[in-house]
C-alpha positions as CSV (number, residue, x, y, z in Angstrom):
1,M,0.2,0.0,0.0
2,N,1.2,3.5,-0.9
3,D,-1.4,5.2,1.3
4,V,-1.0,5.9,5.1
5,P,-3.7,3.9,6.9
6,R,-6.2,6.2,8.3
7,T,-6.5,6.2,12.1
8,I,-9.0,6.2,14.8
9,D,-8.4,6.8,18.6
10,L,-9.4,4.7,21.6
11,M,-8.7,5.8,25.0
12,G,-5.7,7.9,23.5
13,M,-4.3,5.0,21.6
14,S,-4.1,5.6,17.7
15,L,-5.5,2.4,15.8
16,D,-5.0,1.7,12.1
17,V,-8.4,1.1,9.9
18,L,-7.4,-1.9,8.2
19,D,-8.8,-5.1,7.7
20,Y,-6.8,-8.5,7.3
21,E,-6.3,-8.2,3.5
22,S,-5.2,-4.3,3.7
23,L,-2.7,-5.1,6.6
24,L,-1.3,-8.2,4.5
25,D,-0.8,-5.6,1.6
26,E,0.9,-3.5,4.0
27,M,3.4,-5.9,5.5
28,F,4.6,-7.6,1.9
29,G,4.3,-4.1,0.0
30,G,6.9,-2.9,2.7
31,L,9.1,-5.8,2.0
32,H,8.7,-5.4,-1.7
33,A,10.3,-1.9,-0.9
34,G,12.9,-3.3,1.3
35,R,10.9,-2.0,4.3
36,G,9.9,-3.6,7.4
37,G,8.2,-2.6,10.5
38,W,6.7,-3.5,14.0
39,I,2.9,-4.3,14.4
40,V,1.0,-4.5,17.6
41,T,-2.1,-6.4,17.8
42,A,-3.7,-4.4,20.6
43,N,-6.6,-6.5,22.9
44,L,-8.4,-4.9,25.8
45,D,-5.6,-5.6,28.2
46,I,-2.9,-3.8,26.0
47,L,-5.2,-0.9,25.8
48,R,-5.8,-0.8,29.4
49,R,-2.1,-0.8,30.2
50,Y,-1.8,2.2,27.6
51,A,-4.3,4.3,28.7
52,L,-2.9,3.8,32.6
53,D,0.7,3.3,32.2
54,P,3.1,6.1,30.7
55,E,5.8,3.6,30.0
56,M,3.5,1.2,28.3
57,R,2.1,3.9,26.6
58,A,5.4,5.1,25.0
59,L,6.2,1.2,24.5
60,Y,3.2,0.4,22.7
61,G,3.3,3.8,20.8
62,A,6.5,3.0,19.2
63,A,5.0,0.4,17.0
64,D,4.6,1.2,13.3
65,L,1.2,-0.4,13.2
66,R,-1.4,-1.0,15.9
67,V,-4.9,-3.1,15.1
68,A,-7.3,-4.0,17.3
69,D,-7.2,-7.8,18.6
70,G,-10.2,-7.3,20.8
71,M,-14.1,-7.5,20.3
72,P,-14.4,-4.9,22.9
73,L,-12.4,-2.6,21.1
74,V,-14.4,-2.9,18.0
75,W,-17.5,-2.3,20.0
76,A,-16.1,0.7,21.7
77,S,-15.6,2.1,18.0
78,K,-18.8,1.5,16.9
79,L,-20.1,3.0,19.8
80,Q,-18.4,6.2,19.4
81,G,-19.3,6.3,15.6
82,D,-16.1,5.6,14.4
83,P,-16.3,2.0,13.5
84,L,-13.4,-0.4,12.8
85,P,-13.9,-2.7,10.0
86,V,-12.9,-5.8,11.7
87,R,-11.3,-7.2,14.5
88,I,-8.0,-8.4,13.6
89,A,-6.9,-11.1,15.9
90,G,-3.2,-12.0,16.2
91,S,-4.0,-15.6,16.4
92,T,-5.8,-15.3,12.9
93,L,-3.1,-13.5,11.4
94,S,-0.5,-15.8,12.3
95,W,-1.6,-18.3,9.8
96,L,-2.6,-15.6,7.0
97,I,0.9,-14.1,7.3
98,A,2.3,-17.3,6.9
99,E,0.2,-18.6,4.1
100,R,1.2,-15.4,2.1
101,A,4.8,-15.7,3.2
102,A,4.8,-19.1,1.6
103,D,3.4,-18.1,-1.6
104,E,5.6,-15.2,-2.0
105,G,8.8,-16.9,-0.9
106,R,9.6,-14.6,2.4
107,S,11.0,-16.5,5.2
108,L,9.9,-16.5,8.8
109,Y,11.6,-17.1,12.2
110,L,9.6,-18.2,15.1
111,L,10.8,-16.4,18.6
112,G,9.7,-17.7,22.1
113,G,6.8,-19.4,22.8
114,D,6.6,-22.3,25.6
115,A,8.9,-25.5,25.1
116,G,8.3,-27.3,21.7
117,A,5.5,-24.8,20.4
118,A,8.0,-23.1,17.8
119,E,9.1,-26.6,16.7
120,G,5.6,-27.8,16.7
121,A,4.5,-24.7,14.7
122,K,7.2,-25.0,12.0
123,A,6.1,-28.7,11.4
124,V,2.7,-27.7,11.1
125,L,3.0,-24.7,8.6
126,E,5.7,-26.4,6.5
127,Q,2.8,-29.2,6.2
128,R,0.1,-26.9,5.5
129,Y,1.4,-24.3,3.2
130,R,3.8,-25.3,0.5
131,G,6.7,-23.3,0.3
132,T,6.8,-22.4,3.9
133,R,10.7,-21.0,4.9
134,V,11.1,-21.1,8.6
135,C,14.7,-19.9,8.4
136,G,15.4,-20.2,12.2
137,L,13.5,-20.5,15.8
138,S,14.6,-20.0,19.3
139,S,12.9,-19.7,22.6
140,P,15.3,-17.8,24.8
141,R,14.6,-16.9,28.4
142,V,13.9,-13.1,28.6
143,S,13.5,-10.8,31.3
144,L,11.1,-7.9,31.4
145,P,12.4,-5.8,30.1
146,A,14.4,-7.4,27.9
147,T,18.4,-6.7,28.8
148,D,20.8,-5.5,26.1
149,E,22.9,-9.0,26.5
150,Q,19.6,-10.7,25.8
151,L,18.5,-8.7,22.5
152,D,22.4,-8.9,21.4
153,A,22.0,-12.6,21.4
154,I,18.8,-12.7,19.9
155,A,20.2,-10.3,17.0
156,R,23.0,-12.5,16.4
157,E,20.4,-15.5,15.7
158,L,18.7,-13.2,13.3
159,E,21.5,-12.0,11.6
160,A,22.5,-15.4,10.8
161,C,19.0,-16.1,9.4
162,A,18.0,-12.7,7.9
163,P,14.2,-13.3,8.1
164,D,11.6,-11.4,6.6
165,I,9.2,-11.8,9.3
166,V,9.6,-12.7,13.0
167,Y,6.9,-13.8,15.3
168,V,7.8,-12.6,18.6
169,A,5.7,-14.8,21.4
170,F,6.7,-14.0,24.8
171,G,3.3,-12.4,25.6
172,S,2.8,-8.6,26.3
173,P,4.4,-6.7,27.2
174,K,7.5,-8.5,27.1
175,Q,7.5,-8.9,23.4
176,E,7.1,-5.6,22.8
177,Y,10.1,-4.6,24.6
178,V,12.0,-7.3,22.5
179,A,10.3,-6.0,19.1
180,R,11.1,-2.6,19.9
181,G,14.8,-3.4,21.0
182,L,15.3,-5.4,17.5
183,R,13.5,-3.1,15.1
184,D,15.9,-0.7,14.1
185,R,18.7,-3.5,14.0
186,F,16.5,-5.0,11.3
187,P,14.8,-2.1,9.2
188,A,14.0,-4.5,6.3
189,T,12.0,-7.0,8.5
190,W,8.6,-7.0,10.2
191,F,8.2,-8.0,13.6
192,I,4.8,-8.8,15.2
193,G,3.8,-10.0,18.7
194,V,2.0,-13.2,18.6
195,G,1.5,-14.0,21.9
196,I,0.2,-17.7,22.6
197,S,-0.2,-18.2,18.5
198,L,2.6,-20.6,18.5
199,G,1.0,-22.7,20.9
200,F,-2.5,-22.6,19.1
201,I,-0.4,-23.4,15.5
202,S,1.4,-26.2,17.2
203,G,-1.5,-27.7,18.6
204,Q,-0.4,-27.3,22.3
205,V,-3.5,-25.1,23.3
206,Q,-6.7,-25.2,21.9
207,R,-8.2,-22.1,20.8
208,A,-12.0,-21.2,21.2
209,P,-14.2,-22.4,18.5
210,E,-15.0,-19.8,15.7
211,W,-18.6,-18.9,16.9
212,V,-17.2,-18.0,20.3
213,Q,-14.5,-15.8,19.0
214,D,-17.3,-14.1,16.8
215,I,-19.3,-13.2,19.8
216,G,-16.5,-12.1,21.7
217,M,-16.3,-14.6,24.4
218,E,-12.6,-15.8,23.3
219,W,-11.1,-14.5,26.7
220,V,-14.0,-16.8,28.5
221,H,-12.3,-20.0,26.6
222,R,-9.0,-18.8,27.4
223,L,-9.7,-18.5,31.4
224,T,-11.0,-21.6,31.7
225,Q,-7.8,-23.0,30.3
226,E,-5.7,-21.1,32.7
227,P,-7.8,-19.8,35.6
228,K,-4.9,-19.3,37.8
229,R,-2.8,-16.9,35.4
230,L,-5.7,-15.2,33.7
231,A,-8.3,-14.6,36.3
232,K,-6.7,-11.5,37.8
233,R,-6.2,-10.1,34.5
234,Y,-9.6,-10.5,33.1
235,L,-11.9,-10.3,36.2
236,V,-10.0,-7.7,38.2
237,H,-8.1,-5.5,35.5
238,D,-9.9,-6.0,32.3
239,L,-13.7,-6.3,33.0
240,P,-13.9,-2.9,35.1
241,F,-11.9,-1.3,32.3
242,A,-14.2,-2.4,29.7
243,A,-16.8,-0.3,31.3
244,R,-14.6,2.9,31.3
245,L,-13.8,2.0,27.6
246,F,-17.5,1.8,26.5
247,A,-18.2,5.3,29.0
248,D,-15.3,7.0,27.2
249,A,-16.4,6.0,23.6
250,A,-20.2,7.0,24.2
251,R,-18.8,10.4,25.5
252,S,-16.8,10.8,22.4
253,R,-19.9,10.4,20.5
254,A,-22.0,12.5,22.4
255,G,-19.0,15.4,21.9
256,R,-19.0,14.2,18.2
257,L,-22.8,15.0,17.8
258,L,-22.8,18.3,20.0
259,K,-20.5,19.7,17.7
């Protein structure tokens, strides 16, 4: 794509108004021009951190593209009268990027994930998409935030592989610190934080049925899988913030109508 994507604002975060196809065009058009970037797929938890924490605002705000991975963000955009076209789920996007990369002869690097997830994802992608080139994978231990030594070690691995696209699967915000730390070193490479997606691709973790995703209840499915890890995030932090998000969207719409 030659045009800069249009953006909307939710709780101060600028989100690019893109669907799956236009996002892929942006990425692969950039690769054709020798340009990479960094993509954040922002869910409700990421938006909450962005709105409430100045350090997180600077971190997520440094990305080249931010898209809405979360139905609450899509609903809020509609409520405020500036609707996003679709939810861009990072887990779905991971498959679509891999498919197009195989078609165009572009290489992938799988970084992070639980033990065995990257290896399993590589095997699945190579079986599903003829022409898949996973040029490397690793699951190093990374602190929060990543240290210069850790970033240097990852950079050496990437330099040996020179991937077109890197899936960064450390969970947020750890994966965003890693992507930000590597982005300028590899200006022709796209970095995207994919969270649990390598687990989904490899089959280690079962994703919610499509109809559950469509009604915005995928988080409930995830909560039943990992209640100890996710209960506080979803129930204590994210649900109250969702109410705040919708209230802010309603105020934005009212203010626009009064102008």
